[in-house]
PAVO-396197 format. One record per atom (N, C-alpha, C): residue in one letter; x, y, z. Coordinates in steps of 0.1 Angstrom, whole numbers, plus 5000, padded with zeros to 4 digits. Layout:
// PAVO-396197
aXYZ;...
***
This chain:
// PAVO-396197
m506748164869;m506948084880;m505748034887;s505747934890;s504747864895;s504847734907;t504147774918;t504447664928;t502647594926;k502647474925;k501647394925;k501247294933;f499947294936;f499547184948;f498847074940;g498647074928;g498046954920;g498246944905;e497346894899;e497546864885;e497247014879;s497646994863;s497447134857;s496047174856;n496147324854;n494747404858;n493847334844;p492547324847;p491347294838;p491347424828;r491147404814;r491247534804;r489747524797;d489247664794;d488447674787;d487047614791;t486647594803;t485347544806;t485047604820;d483547614822;d483247664835;d482647554845;t482847424839;t482647304846;t483647204847;p484747244854;p485747164855;p485447024863;e486246944863;e486246824871;e486146854889;a485746774896;a485846814910;a487046844915;d487946764912;d489246774917;d490146894912;g489646974904;g490147094901;g489647224907;m488747194916;m487947294926;m488747334936;r488947484935;r489847534945;r488947584958;d489347614969;d488347664980;d488547824977;a489647864974;a489648004972;a490648044962;v490348154954;v491448214944;v491748374950;v492948384952;v493448524956;v494148594945;v493648714940;v494048784928;v495148914934;g496248894933;g496948984938;g497848924948;g499348934945;g500348894953;g501148974962;g500649094966;g501049194977;g500749144990;f501249204999;f501049165013;f499549115018;t498649185013;t497449175016;t497049015010;g497148984998;g497048844993;g497748754999;l499048785000;l499948685007;l499448645022;t499148735026;t498548725042;t497248665042;a496348685033;a495048605033;a495148465026;a496348445019;a496548305013;a496948205025;l497948285034;l498348215045;l497548175055;e496548265060;e495548255068;e494648125064;l494348125051;l493348025046;l494247885046;a495347875040;a496147765037;a496347715054;e496647775062;e496947735078;e495547675083;r494647715077;r493347645080;r492847525073;g493747465067;g493647365056;g492947385042;h492747515039;h491947525027;h493047535013;r492247515002;r493147484989;r493147624983;v494347674981;v494347814977;v495147834965;t494647914955;t495647984944;t495848114943;i497048164944;i497248314942;i497848344927;v497148444923;v497248504907;v498248644908;e499248654903;e500048774903;e500348804890;r499948914885;r500448944873;r502048984871;e502649024881;e504049054877;e504848944880;a506148934875;a507048804875;a507448764891;e507248884900;e507848854915;e506748884923;l506548824935;l505648864947;l506048994953;g504949044958;g505549164969;g504549284965;g504049304952;g503349424948;g504049564951;l503149654959;l504249784960;l505249774969;a505449654975;a506749654983;a507549544976;g507449514963;g508349464953;g509849514954;s510849434953;s512149484953;s513049484941;f514149544937;f514949544928;f516349524933;d517349504923;d518749474928;d519549614925;v520249644936;v521049764936;v522549724933;g522749614929;g524149554926;g524549454935;n525249354929;n525749224936;n524649154945;g523449134942;g522549094949;g521949164961;r522149284962;r521649364972;r520149414968;r519149384975;r517949414971;r517249534979;i516249604974;i515749724982;i514349754974;e513349784983;e512049804976;e511949914963;r511349884956;r510750004944;r510450134950;f509650114959;f509050224967;f509150234981;y509650354987;y510150355001;y509250285011;h509750225023;h509150145031;h509650185046;h508950195056;h509250195070;h508350165077;w508450115090;w507350095099;w507350165113;f506350185120;f506250245132;f506250125144;g506550175156;g506150065166;g504850025170;s503950105164;s502550055167;s502049975156;d502849935145;d502349835135;d502549695138;r501749645149;r501749515154;r501549425146;e500849425135;e500749345123;e501949295120;m502849385114;m503949325110;m504949255119;f505049315130;f505749235141;f505249095144;d503849095146;d503148965147;d503648845135;l503348935122;l503848855111;l505048805111;c506148865115;c507548835114;c507748715125;e507048725136;e507148625146;e506548485142;r505248505135;r504648405130;r505448315119;l506248385111;l507048325099;l508548295105;g508848295118;g510148265124;g511148365121;v510948485119;v511748605120;v511348695127;p511548685140;p510848775150;p511748915151;d512948885148;d514049005151;d514449085136;a513749045128;a513749095113;a513649225114;l512649315122;l512049465123;l513049505132;e514149595126;e515149675135;e514749825137;p514949885151;p514550005153;p515650105147;h515450225144;h516150325139;h515850455142;r516950535148;r516350665151;r516650775138;t515550835134;t515750905124;t515651045124;r515851145114;r515751285114;r514851315103;t513751395107;t513051445098;t513051595095;g512851645084;g513151795081;g511751855071;m512251975067;m511152035060;m512052145050;y511752125036;y512252215026;y511552345025;y511952465030;y510952575027;y511852685022;a511552755010;a511952895008;a513752865008;n513852754999;n515252734995;n516052675010;s515552655019;s516152605030;s515752485037;v516452405045;v516152305050;v515952315065;y514852295072;y514852305087;y514552165091;r515252125103;r515152015111;r513752015119;l512951895116;l511851905124;l511851755133;s512651715137;s512751565143;s512151565158;r512451695165;r512051695180;r511251805183;p510551815192;p509451925197;p510452055197;l511652055203;l512252175201;l512652245188;d512852155180;d512952205167;d511852315160;l510652285167;l509652385162;l509952515167;l510752535177;l510852685181;l511952745175;r512552645166;r513652725156;r513252745142;f511952695139;f511452695126;f511152845123;a512052905117;a511953065114;a511053105103;p510453015096;p509553065085;p508053105092;l507753055105;l506653115111;l507253195123;p506153315126;p506653385139;p506553285153;l507153325163;l507153265174;l505653195179;l504753315176;l503353255182;l502853145175;d503253155160;d502653045149;d503352915154;r504752945160;r505352805164;r504752755170;l504452805180;l503852735192;l502252685188;r501852735181;r500352695177;r500552585166;l501652565162;l501952455153;l502252325161;g502952345174;g503152225184;g501852205190;i501052315196;i499752275201;i499052195190;l498852225177;l498252155169;l498352025168;a499751985166;a499951815169;a499351785180;l499651825193;l499251765204;l497551765204;r496951865199;r495451855198;r495051745187;g495551735179;g495251655168;g495351505170;r496551465182;r496651345187;r495951305195;r495151405203;r494251375213;r492751305209;v492551335197;v491251285190;v491251155190;t490351095197;t490050935198;t488950905190;d488150955184;d487150925174;d487150975163;w487550885152;w487650965140;w486451035134;r485350955139;r483950995134;r483451135135;t484351185147;t484051325148;t484551455139;l485551375131;l486051475122;l485551415106;e484851325106;e484751275090;e484151355082;h483251445086;h482551555078;h483351665075;r484451675079;r485351775076;r486351775067;t487051865060;t488251855051;t489451885060;a490451835054;a491851855064;a491952005063;e491752095054;e491952225055;e491252295066;e489952265066;e489052315077;e489452285091;w489852175091;w490352115107;w491552175110;l492552165099;l493952205105;l493852375107;i493052435098;i493152575101;i492352615115;s491352525119;s490752555132;s491652505143;l492552415142;l493552395152;l494852485153;g495452525141;g496552635142;g496352735136;g495352775128;g495252925122;g495752925107;r495253025103;r495653035088;r497053025083;r497753095090;r499153115085;r500152975088;v499652905099;v500352775099;v499852705088;y498652685084;y498252625073;y498852645061;d499052775057;d499452825044;d500752775043;v501652765054;v503352755054;v503452615054;v502852525064;v503152405067;v502152285057;w501052305063;w500152175054;w499552235042;r499152335037;r498952365024;r499852305013;p501152335015;p501952275003;p502052115005;l501852065017;l502151925017;l500851855013;l499851905014;l498551855009;l498351864993;e498951984989;e498752024974;e499851934968;g501151904974;g501951834966;g501851674966;k501051644978;k500551494977;k499451484969;f498251534969;f496951544964;f496651624952;g497451734948;g497251804936;g496051884936;q495051844925;q493851884925;q492851844934;y493151754942;y492251714951;y492751764967;a493451834966;a493851894981;a492951934988;g492152024983;g490752054991;g489852004994;q489951864987;q488851764989;q489251665000;v490551645004;v490851565015;v490351575030;g489951465032;g489151465045;g489851485057;a489651525067;a490351545080;a490951415087;t490151325083;t490551175088;t491851125081;w492251185071;w493551145067;w494451185071;m494151355076;m495551405082;m495651355098;w494351335102;w494451285116;w495351135118;t495251055109;t495850945109;t497650975109;k497851075100;k499351105100;k499751175115;l499051265119;l499551305132;l499551215143;a498451115143;a498451005151;a499950915152;l500250855141;l501150775138;l502450865141;r502550975137;r503851045138;r504151065155;g503151095161;g503151125176;g503750985185;g503150885181;g503350725184;g504650675180;s505450735172;s506850675168;s507950765174;r507650835184;r508550915193;r509250845206;n510250845209;n510750805221;n510550885232;n511250855247;n511050955253;n511451075254;s512551085246;s513451205244;s512951315233;g511851245226;g511151325216;g511851275204;s512751215202;s513251185187;s512351065182;e512451075168;e511250975162;e512250845159;v511550745164;v512150595160;v511350535151;l511750465141;l511150385130;l511950245128;y511050145122;y511650045120;y511850005106;y512749925102;y512949865088;y513249715090;l512849665079;l513249515079;l514749485075;r515549405083;r516949375077;r516849305064;g517449335056;g516949275042;g515949335033;g515349405037;g514149475032;g512949385031;c512049445023;c510649385023;c510849225019;e511949195009;e511949065003;e512348985013;t512848995023;t513048885037;t511548835039;l510748935044;l509348875046;l508648815033;v508648865023;v508148805009;v508548655009;d510048645007;d510348515007;d509948405017;a510048465029;a509748375040;a508048335041;m507348455034;m505848395029;m505748315019;h506548325010;h506348224998;h506748105002;k507948075012;k508247975014;k507247875022;r506647965032;r505647895041;r504447835032;l504047935023;l503147895014;l503247775004;a504347765001;a504747644993;a504847525002;e505247545016;e505147425024;e503647375026;l502647485025;l501247435027;l500447405015;g501447405005;g500647344992;g499947444982;v500147574986;v499547684979;v500047694964;e499047704956;e499647734940;e499847894939;v500947924937;v501348084932;v501648064918;l500848144911;l501048184896;l501548304895;t502748334891;t503348454889;t503248484873;s503648614871;s503348654855;s502048614848;t501048604856;t499848554852;t498848674857;s497848714846;s497048824847;s495648774848;a494948804859;a493548764858;a492848864846;a491948784838;a491148874831;a489648874833;e489148794841;e487748794844;e487448724857;v486448754863;v485848694875;v484448644870;t484148514870;t482948484866;t481948444876;t480648454872;t479648424883;t478348374876;d477748324886;d476448284878;d475248324887;g474048294887;g472848334896;g473148324912;s473848254915;s474148244928;s475448284934;g476448324926;g477548374931;g478848364921;i479948354929;i481248324921;i481348174917;t481948164904;t482148054897;t483748014895;g484548124894;g485948104893;g486748234883;v487748214883;v488748334876;v489148244864;r489148354852;r489848314841;r491048404838;t492048374833;t493148424833;t493448464820;e494448544817;e494548604801;e495048484791;d495548404797;d496048294788;d494748184786;g493548224791;g492548134789;g492448004799;t493348014808;t493047934820;t491847964829;f491247874832;f489947864843;f489947814854;l490247904866;l490447844881;l489147854887;a488347714889;a487247704892;a487247734907;t486247804913;t486347834929;t485047894932;r484447884945;r483247964948;r483748064957;q485048114959;q485348214967;q486648274958;v486448424959;v487548504952;v487848624960;l488948654962;l489548764969;l490548844960;l489748974958;l490449054948;l491149154956;t492349154956;t493449244963;t493849394957;v493149384944;v493649504935;v492849614936;a493349734932;a492749864932;a491249854928;p490349914932;p489049924930;p488549904915;e489350014905;e489050024893;e489349894886;i490449824889;i490849694884;i489949584886;a489449604900;a488349484905;a487149534895;a486649644895;a485649664887;a485549644871;n486749644866;n487149584852;n487049424851;l487449354864;l487349204864;l485949154864;i484949244872;i483649184874;i482549254862;s483449324854;s482449424846;s481249354839;a480149404838;a479149334832;a479349374815;d480249444812;d480849454798;d481649374793;g482149274804;g483549184799;g482949094787;p484149004785;p483848904775;p482748814779;a482248794791;a481048694794;a480248774802;a479248854803;a478448894811;a478048834823;p478348894834;p478148814846;p476648794849;a475948664854;a474748674856;a474348724868;h475048734879;h474648784891;h474148934892;p472948954899;p472349074896;p472949174905;e474049154914;e474349254923;e475649334915;v476049254907;v477449304898;v477149444893;p476249484886;p476349634881;p476649724891;a475649724903;a475649824913;a477149804920;l477649714923;l479049714929;l480049754918;e480149724906;e481049784898;e480949944898;r479950014897;r479650154898;r480350204910;r480150134922;r480750184932;r482050174935;l482850084929;l484150054928;l484650154920;r483950194907;r484550324898;r484550454905;d483650454915;d483650604920;d484950624930;i485650534932;i486950564942;i487850614932;r488450744937;r489550784929;r491050754935;y491950764926;y493150734930;y494250824923;l495350824928;l496550904923;l497750784920;a498250824912;a499550724905;a500650794913;n501950724911;n503150784917;n504250734910;v505150834909;v506550824901;v507450844912;c508550724914;c509450724923;c510950724916;l511750824918;l513050814912;l514050774922;v514750674922;v515350604930;v517050634927;l517750714935;l519450724932;l519950644941;e521150584932;e522150514940;e523550624939;n523650684950;n524850784951;n525750734956;n527250804955;n528250784961;n528750854974;r527750944976;r527851024990;r526551064993;r526251115005;r524751145007;r524551305004;l523251315004;l522651435000;l522851535015;s522151455022;s522051545037;s522251425048;d521851475063;d521851395072;d520251345077;t519451395069;t517951385070;t517551265062;y516651185072;y516051065064;y514751105058;w513851175064;w512851225054;w512651365054;l512551425043;l512451575040;l511251575032;n510351655040;n509051725035;n509451805026;v508751835014;v508951955005;v507852035006;n508052175009;n506852255009;n507052375001;d507852334988;d508152414978;d507352404965;p506352454961;p505452424948;p506052414937;s507452484936;s508052464923;s509152344921;f509352274934;f509752144934;f509052044928;p509451954921;p508651844916;p508251734923;y508851704936;y508551584946;y508051644957;v507251564962;v506551614975;v507551544989;g508351484987;g509251404995;g510551364990;v511751364999;v512851334996;v513351235004;i513251125003;i513551025015;i515050955011;e515850975023;e517250945021;e517350805028;h516850685021;h516950575029;h518150545037;t519450535032;t520650515038;t520850595050;n519850705054;n520150795065;n519250735076;m518750615074;m518150505082;m518550385085;d518850295073;d519450205069;d520850215066;s521950115070;s523250175069;s523650145053;p524550255049;p524850205034;p525750095033;s526250055042;s527149925039;s526249805036;r525149825040;r523949695034;r523949715020;y524349825014;y523949854998;y525149874992;g526349824995;g527649844988;g528149974990;n527850035001;n528250175006;n527450274998;r526750234989;r525750334982;r524550394990;h524650514989;h523550614997;h522350604983;v521350544992;v520050524982;v519250644986;v518450704976;v517650804977;v516450804969;y515050814976;y513850814967;y513450944968;l512950984954;l512151124952;l510851084948;s509851094954;s508551054952;s507451174948;k506751134938;k505751234935;k504451154930;y503151214937;y502151164936;y501451234924;l500751204915;l499951254905;l499051194896;p498251244888;p497451174878;p498351074869;a497750974864;a498650874856;a498650944842;d498051044839;d498051104827;d499151224825;a499651244838;a500551374839;a501551364829;e502451454828;e503651474819;e504651374826;l504951404837;l506051334845;l505851194844;y504651164846;y504551014846;y504750934834;r504451024823;r504450964809;r505950964804;m506951054811;m508151064807;m509150934804;s510050934799;s511050804799;s511750834810;d512250714816;d513150714827;d514350814824;e514950824813;e516050924811;e515351054814;e514351094807;e513951234809;e513451264822;v512951174831;v512251194844;v513851224853;f515051174850;f516151174857;f516651344852;d516951354842;d517451474837;d516351614842;y515251564839;y514251654844;y514551704859;s514951624867;s515151604882;s516551684887;l517351684879;l518751734881;l518851874887;p518351954879;p518452094885;p517752124895;h516652064898;h516052074912;h516552034925;l517251914921;l518251864932;l519651944933;r520052044923;r520952124925;r520852224934;r519452294930;r518652394940;r518552354951;m518252244956;m517852194970;m519352184975;f520052124971;f521452074977;f522552144971;p523052264974;p524052324967;p525352244968;g526052204957;g527252144955;g526951984949;f525651964948;f525151824942;f525551834928;d526151724921;d526651724908;d526251564904;r526051564890;r525551454885;r526551344887;s527951394888;s528651264895;s528551204907;w527751244914;w527651174927;w526651064924;v525951064914;v524850934911;v525450834901;d525650744910;d526250624902;d525250534893;d523950524898;d522950474888;d521550534894;y520650504887;y519250554889;y518150454885;h516950494890;h515950384887;h514750464887;v513650454879;v512450504878;v511250414878;w510750394890;w509350334891;w508150404893;r506950334885;r505650404883;r504650304891;a503750354897;a502650274902;a501350364895;e500350284888;e499250384884;e498250414896;y497950304904;y497250314915;y497950294929;s498250424934;s499150434946;s498450494959;q497650584957;q497050654969;q495650694966;p494750614973;p493350644972;p493150794979;v492150864971;v491751014976;v490750974988;i490951014999;i490051015009;i489651125011;t488351145012;t487351265012;t486551245024;p485951375025;p485051385039;p483851265036;n483551235048;n482351105047;n482550975038;y484250945038;y484450825028;y483850715035;s483350685047;s482850565050;s481550535046;r481150615037;r479950605031;r480250535017;a481650585011;a481750544998;a482750414997;i483250385009;i484150265010;i483550145004;p484450064996;p483849944989;p483649825004;p482849745001;p482649645011;p483549535009;t483849505022;t484749365021;t484049235017;q483049225023;q482049105018;q481049175009;t481149124997;t480049204986;t478849154986;g477949204979;g476449154978;g476649014966;v477848974962;v477948884952;v478548764961;r477948664962;r478348564972;r479548494967;g480448504976;g481748444973;g482848544969;l482548654967;l483348774962;l483848864973;y485148884975;y485648964988;y486549074980;l486549184987;l487449294982;l488349334995;a489749364993;a490649405001;a491649474996;s491749604995;s492749704988;s492949804998;m493749894992;m494350025000;m493250105005;a492250094994;a490950184996;a490050155007;q490350045013;q489549995025;q490149975038;v491350035041;v492150045052;v491250155060;f490550235056;f490050365064;f489550305077;p489950405089;p490350545086;p491950545085;e492650435086;e494050445083;e494250475069;d495650495065;d495950535053;d496850405049;r497050415037;r497850275032;r498950255040;g499450125039;g500550105044;g500549935047;t501549875045;t501749725047;t501149655059;n501449735070;n500849675084;n499249685081;h498749755073;h497249775070;h496849665063;a497649635051;a497349515043;a497349415049;v498349375058;v498549255066;v497249225072;r496749325082;r495549345090;r494349295081;e494149355070;e492949335060;e493249205050;g494249155050;g494549015045;g494048905054;r494448935068;r494148845079;r492548825081;r491948955083;r490548985086;r489648945076;t490148955062;t489348905051;t489248745049;a490448705052;a490648555053;a489748465064;e489748535074;e488948485085;e487548495083;l487048585073;l485648595069;l485448465059;m486248445050;m486148365040;m486448205046;a487148195057;a487148075062;a485948035071;d485348135076;d483848105083;d482948065071;r482848155061;r482048115051;r482447975046;l483647935044;l483947785038;l483547705049;r483547725062;r483347635074;r481447605073;t481047735072;t479547705071;t478947625059;a479747665049;a479247585037;a479447435039;g480647395047;g480947255046;g479947195057;r479347275068;r478347205076;r477147205068;a476747285059;a475547265052;a475547165042;a476747125038;a477047015028;a476946895036;a477346875047;a477446735053;a476246675054;p475146725059;p473746675061;p473246605048;r473546705038;r473246655024;r473546515020;a475146515022;a475846375018;a475446275027;e475046285039;e474646195047;e473346155044;e472246215038;e471146175034;e471346115022;t472246155012;t472446084998;t472845945002;s473745925014;s474245795017;s473045705022;r472345745030;r471045675034;r470245625025;a469845715013;a469045685001;a469945534995;
***
């Protein structure tokens, strides 16, 4: 699919005609790339988006659950503090698309499900003695009172959580969650990552203590479609099913992007919204045409130092619900998933043909056995675990299932991560980076993706404006001559 603003792309040349030059090329059609392109286009700049998938949306991409009903491949929700998303909806003319939902949260521990939706639920949390239940509640309050993440950055999450709530609270509640999420990296996760979780959860509760989350009516595709329509109106070229193969440079900076089919997109500004390792591959000094810019090798090494985990998400379409809980944290190391998210305990099943949609999520290395299983193997492997968690569950409850994988899903945030974070504006003139690895101190999420896309586009627009002012006097001098 392609929405084009001009003639066909120049091919196989680094010196295309002037009318083929773009102001910017954005690699990646997720929320970061779409927002950046929107910001640039609304300022009058000529932009091309390159997206390897057939559809836009990135990790917020959707699939069909029957009769044209669409839902995200990986679960999504928003908090009341996610102002970037609310502002974007307003900007695109869908101000009421984000709907509030009161949700229930729980924890699976020792073959039992415990509700943890309200502060009073902590007092009923039997796995901890009463004193430790109080410590758990105080931990959450103390954590939310931290206003400067820099005071935590040198500590691991384990160190910080034990200092707030004690060893027993950590071993029962936090250790299983960190190990389920980060596996071998659990002990290396920074306190700042945990702090963002506590701060967000605290801000999502109403006056009665219940958690209120938001979800897009019609799912993420509602917003992706609105963005695509607006980009087309602004003349943005959107190339889907198109993989970037190489970002080219010369001694002064960026010269363009070459796609895998050999098309050359000439530009002096490129925004890479892909994972750092993919960005490193695109600028690699070992690529098909070794880059001439001297800053590339050091930048490439820095990008490759960022560690990521992959994700496997098993999505069930059930004919009845598993429980009345929306978000079930799993504190059982023998259960293969870190979370069971029953989406239709937040959004109504009536919007999905009365099917109950459940996500089972697992973060893991991309070479892990579960990640490499076939879809059928993943499903069959998961069934006995579901029967253990939900007595009475039967294979007949599942009308359909889907397995989605993302190789780059969760950056590993370590202590002193601010020193490792890749720069947005790099030392290579005209090259910009905006990925989930750069939303620090916050964790990944579409709200932060929108924010980074907007902020990065503002930097790029400022650079384009400065370059335009510098070129104007030269043009005037040539005219006089």
